[in-house]
C-alpha positions as CSV (number, residue, x, y, z in Angstrom):
1,X,105.4,101.3,122.2
2,X,109.2,101.9,122.5
3,X,109.7,98.8,124.4
4,X,107.8,96.7,121.7
5,X,110.0,98.4,119.0
6,X,113.2,97.7,120.9
7,X,112.0,94.0,121.1
8,X,111.5,94.0,117.2
9,X,114.9,95.7,116.7
10,X,116.6,92.9,118.9
11,X,114.6,90.1,116.8
12,X,115.7,91.6,113.4
13,X,119.3,91.9,114.5
14,X,119.6,88.4,115.9
15,X,117.5,86.9,113.2
16,X,119.6,88.9,110.5
17,X,123.0,87.9,111.9
18,X,121.8,84.2,112.0
19,X,120.4,84.4,108.5
20,X,123.7,86.0,107.5
21,X,125.8,83.3,108.8
22,X,123.5,80.6,107.5
23,X,123.1,81.7,103.9
24,X,126.4,83.8,103.4
25,X,124.6,86.9,102.3
26,X,123.7,90.1,104.4
27,X,120.4,89.5,106.1
28,X,119.8,86.4,104.2
29,X,118.2,85.9,100.6
30,X,114.6,86.9,101.6
31,X,115.2,90.1,103.4
32,X,116.3,93.2,101.5
33,X,119.6,94.2,102.7
34,X,118.9,98.2,102.3
35,X,115.2,98.5,103.3
36,X,114.9,96.3,106.3
37,X,117.8,98.2,108.1
38,X,116.4,101.6,107.0
39,X,112.8,101.0,108.0
40,X,114.0,99.4,111.4
41,X,116.1,102.5,112.4
42,X,113.4,105.1,111.0
43,X,110.7,103.1,112.8
44,X,112.6,103.2,116.1
45,X,113.7,106.8,115.7
46,X,110.0,107.9,115.1
47,X,109.2,106.5,118.4
48,X,111.8,108.2,120.6
49,X,110.4,111.2,122.4
50,X,111.9,114.5,121.8
51,X,112.6,117.2,124.4
52,X,109.0,118.5,124.5
53,X,107.7,114.9,125.1
54,X,106.1,114.0,121.8
55,X,107.5,111.5,119.5
56,X,108.2,112.3,115.7
57,X,105.3,110.2,114.8
58,X,103.1,112.0,117.1
59,X,104.1,115.5,115.7
60,X,103.5,114.2,112.2
61,X,100.0,113.0,113.0
62,X,99.1,116.1,115.0
63,X,100.5,118.3,112.0
64,X,98.2,116.3,109.6
65,X,95.4,116.9,111.8
66,X,96.0,120.6,112.0
67,X,96.1,120.7,108.2
68,X,92.8,119.0,108.1
69,X,91.2,121.4,110.7
70,X,92.6,124.4,108.7
71,X,91.2,122.9,105.4
72,X,87.7,122.5,106.9
73,X,87.9,126.0,108.5
74,X,88.7,127.6,105.1
75,X,85.9,125.6,103.5
76,X,83.5,126.5,106.1
77,X,84.5,130.3,105.7
78,X,84.2,130.1,102.0
79,X,80.7,128.6,102.0
80,X,79.4,131.1,104.7
81,X,80.8,133.9,102.4
82,X,79.2,132.3,99.3
83,X,75.6,132.1,101.1
84,X,75.9,135.5,102.4
85,X,76.5,137.0,98.8
86,X,74.2,134.6,96.9
87,X,71.5,133.8,99.4
88,X,71.4,130.1,98.5
89,X,73.6,127.0,97.9
90,X,71.7,125.2,95.2
91,X,71.5,126.1,91.5
92,X,68.5,128.1,90.9
93,X,67.9,126.9,87.5
94,X,67.4,123.4,88.8
95,X,64.9,124.3,91.5
């Protein structure tokens, strides 16, 4: 993935320089001169592995997964407590 990101980075740099030279405006008229470099740098930086071997994007995805697991666990615990206290899940008036 990092190799592909490097190729994309090189492509954006080369095409950006060519568009700048051709149109006289930084990165040309069609590319946003603020967001394109920012997205490019953040995208490549999120793929670089850290000291523990995981990249930033992998750590973010795993944090989201762990939050989902914690939410499911707390919902299950609340449901088990509710059923143990009330004996049923449904509304007795509707049954």
